[in-house]
C-alpha positions as CSV (number, residue, x, y, z in Angstrom):
1,X,-91.4,-46.4,44.2
2,X,-88.5,-44.1,42.9
3,X,-88.5,-40.7,42.5
4,X,-89.5,-39.6,38.7
5,X,-87.3,-36.5,39.1
6,X,-84.2,-37.0,41.6
7,X,-83.4,-40.2,40.1
8,X,-82.9,-39.1,36.6
9,X,-79.3,-38.8,35.7
10,X,-80.3,-35.6,33.1
11,X,-83.4,-32.9,34.3
12,X,-84.1,-29.6,33.6
13,X,-83.1,-27.2,37.1
14,X,-85.4,-24.5,35.3
15,X,-86.1,-22.7,31.9
16,X,-83.7,-23.7,29.7
17,X,-81.3,-21.5,27.6
18,X,-78.5,-21.6,25.0
19,X,-76.4,-19.8,22.8
20,X,-73.3,-19.3,20.7
21,X,-70.4,-18.1,22.0
22,X,-69.0,-15.3,19.8
23,X,-65.6,-13.9,19.6
24,X,-62.9,-16.6,19.7
25,X,-60.5,-15.7,17.3
26,X,-58.7,-18.6,15.0
27,X,-57.2,-21.1,16.5
28,X,-53.5,-22.5,15.1
29,X,-51.7,-25.3,15.8
30,X,-50.2,-25.4,19.6
31,X,-52.8,-22.7,20.8
32,X,-54.0,-23.1,24.2
33,X,-57.6,-23.6,23.0
34,X,-59.1,-23.3,26.7
35,X,-57.3,-19.9,27.2
36,X,-58.4,-18.5,24.5
37,X,-61.9,-19.3,25.3
38,X,-61.8,-17.8,28.5
39,X,-62.6,-14.1,27.6
40,X,-65.4,-15.0,24.8
41,X,-67.4,-17.6,27.6
42,X,-66.7,-14.6,30.3
43,X,-68.9,-12.1,27.9
44,X,-71.9,-13.8,29.7
45,X,-70.1,-16.4,32.5
46,X,-70.8,-19.9,33.2
47,X,-72.7,-20.7,35.7
48,X,-72.7,-24.4,37.9
49,X,-74.7,-26.8,35.5
50,X,-73.8,-25.4,32.4
51,X,-72.7,-27.3,29.4
52,X,-70.4,-26.2,26.8
53,X,-70.6,-27.5,23.6
54,X,-67.1,-27.6,21.2
55,X,-66.7,-28.3,17.9
56,X,-64.4,-31.2,17.1
57,X,-62.9,-29.1,14.2
58,X,-61.5,-26.2,16.6
59,X,-60.3,-29.0,18.7
60,X,-58.2,-30.2,16.3
61,X,-56.8,-27.7,14.7
62,X,-55.7,-26.8,18.0
63,X,-54.4,-30.4,18.3
64,X,-52.5,-30.0,15.3
65,X,-54.9,-32.6,13.9
66,X,-55.1,-30.4,10.5
67,X,-52.9,-31.9,7.4
68,X,-52.2,-31.2,3.5
69,X,-54.2,-34.0,1.2
70,X,-51.1,-34.4,-0.1
71,X,-49.3,-35.4,2.7
72,X,-51.3,-38.9,2.4
73,X,-49.4,-41.1,-0.2
74,X,-51.9,-43.8,-1.3
75,X,-51.0,-47.5,-0.4
76,X,-52.6,-50.2,-2.9
77,X,-55.6,-50.8,-1.0
78,X,-56.3,-47.1,-1.0
79,X,-56.0,-46.8,-4.8
80,X,-58.2,-50.0,-5.3
81,X,-60.5,-48.5,-2.9
82,X,-60.8,-45.1,-4.3
83,X,-61.3,-46.6,-7.6
84,X,-64.5,-48.3,-6.9
85,X,-65.7,-45.5,-4.7
86,X,-64.6,-42.9,-7.3
87,X,-63.0,-41.0,-4.5
88,X,-59.6,-39.3,-4.6
89,X,-56.9,-42.0,-3.4
90,X,-55.5,-39.4,-1.0
91,X,-58.4,-39.0,0.8
92,X,-59.4,-42.7,0.7
93,X,-55.6,-43.1,2.2
94,X,-56.3,-40.6,4.9
95,X,-59.5,-42.2,6.2
96,X,-57.7,-45.8,6.0
97,X,-55.4,-44.6,8.4
98,X,-57.6,-42.7,10.8
99,X,-60.0,-46.5,10.9
100,X,-60.1,-49.7,12.3
101,X,-61.6,-51.2,9.9
102,X,-63.7,-50.6,6.8
103,X,-67.8,-51.2,7.4
104,X,-69.2,-50.2,4.9
105,X,-67.8,-49.3,0.9
106,X,-70.3,-48.8,-1.7
107,X,-72.8,-46.4,-3.6
108,X,-69.5,-43.8,-3.3
109,X,-69.9,-43.9,0.4
110,X,-66.8,-45.1,3.1
111,X,-68.3,-45.6,6.6
112,X,-65.2,-47.0,8.9
113,X,-64.9,-47.7,12.3
114,X,-62.4,-45.3,14.0
115,X,-59.6,-46.0,16.3
116,X,-62.1,-44.1,19.1
117,X,-64.7,-47.0,18.1
118,X,-66.7,-44.4,16.3
119,X,-68.7,-45.7,12.9
120,X,-69.0,-42.6,10.9
121,X,-68.3,-41.5,7.3
122,X,-64.9,-40.9,6.0
123,X,-63.6,-41.8,9.9
124,X,-64.4,-38.0,10.7
125,X,-61.6,-36.7,8.2
126,X,-63.2,-33.5,7.0
127,X,-61.9,-30.5,4.5
128,X,-64.6,-27.9,5.2
129,X,-63.4,-24.7,6.6
130,X,-59.8,-25.5,6.7
131,X,-58.2,-24.1,3.7
132,X,-60.1,-24.8,0.3
133,X,-60.3,-28.1,-0.2
134,X,-56.6,-29.3,-0.2
135,X,-56.5,-29.4,4.0
136,X,-58.3,-31.9,5.9
137,X,-58.5,-32.4,9.4
138,X,-59.0,-35.4,11.6
139,X,-60.8,-36.4,14.8
140,X,-58.9,-35.2,18.1
141,X,-56.8,-38.7,19.4
142,X,-58.4,-38.6,22.2
143,X,-62.2,-36.5,22.4
144,X,-62.7,-37.5,26.1
145,X,-59.4,-36.3,27.3
146,X,-60.1,-33.3,25.2
147,X,-62.7,-32.2,26.8
148,X,-61.6,-33.2,30.5
149,X,-58.9,-30.7,29.7
150,X,-60.9,-27.9,28.5
151,X,-63.4,-28.3,31.5
152,X,-60.4,-28.1,34.0
153,X,-59.5,-24.4,32.3
154,X,-63.2,-23.3,32.7
155,X,-64.3,-25.3,35.9
156,X,-63.6,-21.9,38.1
157,X,-65.3,-19.5,35.8
158,X,-68.7,-22.1,37.1
159,X,-67.8,-21.7,40.7
160,X,-66.3,-24.8,41.1
161,X,-69.5,-26.6,38.7
162,X,-71.0,-28.9,37.9
163,X,-69.7,-27.8,34.3
164,X,-69.8,-30.5,31.3
165,X,-68.0,-30.1,28.6
166,X,-68.7,-31.7,25.0
167,X,-66.7,-32.2,21.7
168,X,-69.3,-32.6,19.3
169,X,-69.3,-33.7,15.4
170,X,-71.7,-34.3,12.6
171,X,-72.8,-37.7,11.9
172,X,-75.5,-39.3,9.6
173,X,-78.0,-41.8,10.7
174,X,-79.3,-45.1,9.8
175,X,-82.9,-45.1,8.5
176,X,-82.8,-41.1,8.9
177,X,-82.0,-38.3,6.1
178,X,-79.9,-35.7,7.1
179,X,-77.1,-35.4,9.7
180,X,-77.0,-34.3,13.4
181,X,-74.3,-33.7,15.8
182,X,-73.4,-35.8,18.4
183,X,-71.0,-36.3,21.1
184,X,-67.3,-37.8,20.2
185,X,-66.2,-36.7,23.9
186,X,-67.7,-36.2,27.5
187,X,-66.6,-34.6,30.4
188,X,-68.4,-33.6,33.3
189,X,-71.4,-35.7,32.8
190,X,-73.4,-39.0,32.2
191,X,-73.4,-39.2,28.7
192,X,-76.5,-41.3,28.6
193,X,-79.9,-41.1,31.1
194,X,-81.3,-44.1,31.8
195,X,-84.6,-44.4,32.5
196,X,-85.0,-48.1,33.4
197,X,-86.8,-49.2,36.1
198,X,-88.4,-45.8,36.8
199,X,-92.1,-45.6,36.6
200,X,-94.1,-43.1,34.4
201,X,-97.4,-41.2,35.5
202,X,-99.3,-44.3,35.6
203,X,-97.1,-46.7,37.2
204,X,-95.7,-48.5,34.4
205,X,-92.2,-49.5,35.1
206,X,-89.7,-48.3,31.7
207,X,-87.8,-51.0,30.6
208,X,-85.7,-49.7,27.4
209,X,-86.0,-45.9,27.7
210,X,-82.2,-44.9,27.4
211,X,-81.6,-41.1,26.1
212,X,-78.5,-39.9,24.3
213,X,-78.8,-36.9,26.2
214,X,-75.1,-35.7,25.5
215,X,-75.7,-36.5,21.6
216,X,-79.1,-34.4,22.3
217,X,-77.2,-31.4,24.0
218,X,-74.6,-31.6,21.2
219,X,-77.3,-31.0,18.5
220,X,-78.9,-28.4,20.4
221,X,-75.3,-26.7,20.2
222,X,-74.9,-27.1,16.4
223,X,-78.8,-25.3,15.8
224,X,-77.0,-22.3,17.5
225,X,-73.5,-22.3,15.8
226,X,-74.5,-22.9,12.4
227,X,-72.2,-24.8,9.9
228,X,-70.7,-21.5,8.3
229,X,-71.3,-19.3,11.4
230,X,-67.5,-19.5,12.5
231,X,-69.2,-20.1,15.9
232,X,-67.4,-23.1,17.5
233,X,-68.8,-22.9,21.0
234,X,-72.1,-22.9,22.4
235,X,-73.5,-22.9,26.1
236,X,-76.3,-24.9,27.3
237,X,-78.2,-23.4,30.9
238,X,-80.7,-24.7,33.0
239,X,-79.8,-28.6,33.2
240,X,-78.9,-30.6,36.5
241,X,-77.4,-34.1,36.4
242,X,-76.6,-37.3,38.7
243,X,-74.7,-40.4,38.2
244,X,-71.8,-41.9,37.0
245,X,-69.4,-40.5,34.6
246,X,-68.1,-42.6,31.8
247,X,-67.0,-40.2,28.9
248,X,-68.4,-40.9,25.8
249,X,-68.0,-45.0,25.9
250,X,-71.6,-45.4,26.7
251,X,-72.9,-44.3,23.7
252,X,-71.3,-46.4,21.4
253,X,-73.1,-49.5,21.1
254,X,-71.2,-52.7,21.4
255,X,-70.4,-54.4,18.1
256,X,-72.4,-57.9,19.4
257,X,-75.6,-56.1,19.6
258,X,-75.1,-53.6,16.2
259,X,-77.1,-55.1,13.6
260,X,-75.3,-52.8,11.4
261,X,-72.0,-54.5,11.7
262,X,-72.6,-58.2,12.4
């Protein structure tokens, strides 16, 4: 029989503790986010097994993914869609440029599939906390690569690891009210905990238990950082994991299995 602890990709190594990281200065385009975060992270330090959650917005700022809304001149498709949805044509144009395709456009809501394969509202384009509404942020071009870069800068602080870094964003959910943070970039840990094939305490073999561990940790990070507190980093301590790493791709459901896109 499989060992129910050692065979699980993610388990508690001890008591869980977590905190938002204070003291990160405002980040501008082209600045080295990893370097800027060294001193704030160092106040409490990092240990092997820590997970650092980073909001995508601060990553997007550092990577120059912040734009004036006026930079997006609406094409005819955006004009038509904006009129139907009651949205600003420039905003719709920005969303379409960040999208592989439109999944749903109704009741004032625009759901698209981004070039990353994420299905979300407005392709992750956001206008909060970046200039009073006339400036937008777009998602990092490659959130997994962004997470890997930050991890490499912070790894020595954690004694060589293991150390995981998650890039997070806020998504809505089918069938549920309220948005939650999810992981759009993953480095240093498996994104999913696959329990299939393991047995519970009564000996029953699990067949459909795959947990979005990276998303759960990202949601915890949001609770700590808040929406309006200007705290884009959080650390979660007390976990251990094993298994192959595959970035954030394992979290993306195959369109053939996604009843919302069929």
